[in-house]
N, C-alpha and C positions, 0 to 999 in steps of 0.2 A: 393265136392261142391266148395271148394276153387279154384280148378283147373279151373272150369268153369268160375268163376269170373275173374281170371287172363287172361284166354283165351279171354273172351269178351272184357276186357280192351285192350288187345293187338290188337284185331281186330279193335276196335274203333280208336286206335292210327294209325294203318296202313291205314285205310280208310281215316282218316283226312289228313295224309301225302300224299296219292294218290290224294285226292281232291285239296290240295294246289299245288302240282306239275302240275296237269291238269290246274288249273287257271293260273299259271305262264306261262305254255306253250301256252295257248290261248293268253295271253297278249303279249308275245314275238313274236309269229308267226302271229297274226291277226292284231295287230295295225300297222298303217303305220310307216315307218322308221322315218319320221319327228316327230312323236309323242314321240318316244323314244330317239332320238338324237337331242340335241340342236345345236346351232351354235357355241358352245364354241371352236371347233377345226377348224372352217372355218373363217379366217380373213375377207374374202369378205362378208360373211353372217353377221358377227358382224358389219361391216361397214354399210351395208344396214339397219340393225336393228337400229343402232345408228342414222342414218339419218331419219329413220321413226319416231323414238321417239322424236328427236329434233323438227321435223315438227309438230307432233301431240301434243306434250307438249305445243308448242307455240300457236297452235290453241286453246287449252283449256284455256291457260292464256290470250288469245286475245292479244298476243304480236305481233303487226303488223310488226314492223321492222324485227323481227326474222323470221316470216312467209315468208315475201317477200324475205329475204335472202336465204331461203330454196329452192326457185324456180330455176330450171335449167336455166342457161343462154340461152340454145337453145330452151326452151319451147316457144310455140306460145304466151302464155300469157305474159311471161317476155319480149319477143321481140316486142309485140304490146302495152304493158301497162307500163308506168313508175310508180314509187312509189306513186305519188299523185293520179293517176288514180286507182291504186290498192286500196289505202286507201279509196277513195270515194266508190268504189264497196264493199269493206269489211264492211264499216260502214253502208251502206244501206241494208245489208243482214238482213233478218228477223230471221234467225236461226243461232246458233253457236254451235260448238262442246263443250260438257261439260264432256264427258267421252269416253274412248276408251279402247279396249283390243286387242292387236296384237294376231292374231290367228296363222299365219304362214307366212313364206316367201314362196310364191307359186313357184317362179322360179327366177333364175339369169342366164342370157344368154348373149352371145356376140351380139352386134348390127350387124345385117346382112343387114340393110337398110342404108348403108353409103351415098347413094344419097340424101335421105331426111334428115337424122339426122347425118350429117358428123362429128360433134364434139362429138357424143355420142359413148363411148367405149362399155358400157354394159347397159342392161336394166333389171330391177327387178320388181317383183310385190309383194306387202306385203298385205296380207288379214287381214282386221281389222274389228272388231265389234265396231260400233260407236253409241253414243247417242247424238242427237241434241236437243236443247231447243229453242222453238219459243219464241222470246223476248216478244211479246205482249200477247199471249194466255197462255204462260208458259207450253204449251203442249210439252211433250217429245216424240221423235220418235227414233226408233232404226233401224239400217241398217247394212248390211255386205257389205263392200266396198273393192275392190282391188285397192290400190294406186300404181301408177307406179312411179318408180325412175330411173333416168339416172345417169350413171357414166361419168363424163366429167373432163378431166384434172386430173384424179386420185381421184376425190371427188364425192360422191353421193349426188344427189339433187332430190327434188320432181319435177316430170315432169310438 
């Protein structure tokens, strides 16, 4: 009788170990690489992430000078709007960013369109879940946005 109890316990332990190994295998082989590996070993990805956080944190704080400084010098907006125009646009907006979560850096690639974006060395997209608050109605809306960043003169900027 005792032998049967020990045998059953040993079988339960083996089945639990096999189930754990199966779960680990599923996680390792089925999750995308970007879910398992962060940007810790990639200085370029870390720089993009820092630029994204600087920009998004400034948006949450409603820090207009910092937001404007995050814009790429080559961006159409920065080239067509000075700080005073930007400030007027920003202050007239009905919604503002109150919360965000960076999902992933979707890509970082060399600029292959040097004719249009001659000063841009690289382009990156950062996928972000954002929450906006409407100032009048206090209604919150959520969205998933791919923010584009340009690397110019060795620094990353919001496009």
